[in-house]
N, C-alpha and C positions, 0 to 999 in steps of 0.2 A: 420895402418889400414890393416886387412886381405885382401887377393886378392879377395876372394869371396865377401866380403862386399863392396869393391871398385866396382866390377861388378854389385852388387845390386843397388848401387847408380847410375851408368850409365844406368840402365834399368828402372829407374823410370822417368816418363815424367816431365821434369822441363825445360821450355824455358828459365828461367832465367839464367841457367848454360850456356846456348848457348849465350845469349845476353851478359852476363858478359865476357865470352871468347873473343867474337868479340871486345868489347870495349877494353880489355887488348891487344889483338893481333893487333888492328889498332891504339893503342896508343891514344884513345879517352878519353875525360874527363867525358862524362855523356851520357844519353839516348838521349838528344837533338842532340848531335854531331852524334851519331849512326844514328838516324832518317835521318839527313841531308846526311850522307854518303850513306845510302840505298835509298834515294830519296822517303821517306814515311812521312806522317804527324807524329808529335810527338805523338798524341793519339793512333796511331797504336802500337807503342812500349809499352805504358802503358797498353793498353788492352791486349797484349801479355803477359806482365809481371804479370797480375792480372788474367790470364786464361779465359779472356773473348773473345778472339780471337786466333785461331789457326794459326800457321806459315804456310802459303800456299805454294805451289810450286813455284809460281813466286818470293815470297820473299826469299825462299830458294836459288833459282838460283842466285838472286841479291846478297845474302850474300857470295855465292861462287865467284861471279864476283869480289867483292871488297876485299875479304880476301885471295882469292887462296886456301881455305881449300876445300878439296874434298867434294862433297854433302854427301857421305856416312859418312865422319867424322862429318859433321854438324849435320846429323840426329843421330849419336851416342851421341854428346854432348847434344842434347835436349832429349835423352831418347826414341827415336823412334826405337822400336825394331822389327818392320815389316821386314820381309825379302824381300817383294816386295811392291811397292806402286801401288795400283789399283785406277784408276779414275772411279767414279761412273757416269754412264751415265743415263739420263732420257729417257723415250720412245721416245721422239721427237728427240733425237740424234741418234737413231739406224737407219741405212738406211733401206728404204723398200726393202723387199726381192724380190718383184715383179719386181724391176728394175735391169736388167741384162746387162752386156756388150754384145754388138753385136759381 
């Protein structure tokens, strides 16, 4: 495989690549064993595999904790190519500007 073709594969969002890598790395047999290791319900893994659920920050952190793979590497494995991860806030989450420290 050409080097640039390999990079193109890694830049394509594919959570299955990440889940398969974790199963191999942790020497697990299947998705059910992975869900037990990550402390999530088995349907969560199934929904991620079928693109019905995104991998959230808390799950990504849990994957890091159980595998010791750096979060940046986990993001690369799933094809997350954003240089920064930004959390979207609702208007209710933004502090009122009229409240100031004394």
